[in-house]
C-alpha positions, -999 to 999 in steps of 0.1 A, spaced: 588 144 -304 554 159 -314 536 175 -284 502 161 -274 473 183 -281 461 202 -250 424 196 -245 399 188 -219 373 163 -230 354 151 -200 347 164 -165 331 139 -141 314 151 -109 304 128 -81 268 136 -70 247 123 -41 214 122 -62 220 115 -98 184 117 -109 177 149 -91 208 167 -105 202 154 -140 166 168 -138 180 201 -126 203 206 -156 175 194 -180 147 215 -164 167 247 -157 192 249 -185 175 229 -212 204 205 -215 198 171 -231 214 139 -220 235 121 -246 226 86 -258 256 73 -238 238 81 -206 224 53 -184 208 48 -150 243 49 -135 258 80 -153 245 111 -171 265 127 -199 258 162 -213 277 175 -243 289 211 -237 306 228 -266 333 201 -270 335 190 -234 314 162 -219 301 167 -184 295 134 -166 274 131 -135 282 99 -115 272 86 -81 295 101 -55 302 68 -37 308 49 -69 332 76 -82 351 76 -49 353 38 -50 367 41 -86 393 65 -74 401 44 -43 393 72 -19 367 78 8 334 93 -4 333 112 29 358 138 16 356 170 37 369 206 32 383 223 1 396 199 -25 416 224 -45 391 228 -74 360 246 -82 333 238 -107 316 268 -123 299 279 -155 294 313 -172 259 319 -186 248 346 -210 226 370 -190 197 360 -213 197 325 -197 191 340 -163 162 362 -174 183 394 -170 182 420 -198 
């Protein structure tokens, strides 16, 4: 059997204020929404991976879990930026 390619194609993050966080990435990082974005979800193309921002309550509903999740969930979202993006020389 041929193994399946190992790749990560999309990361979806549930957010409490979609418009505010979308504007944060656009205004501070210069990221552009993809044409697949809508009022309900924002997509950013990041070097072969799509970052999706989705309403937290709707994402929890889709996953059949409570949106009131508390505590450490066993994951961390982070990004590495070149120092030039931070205004550091």
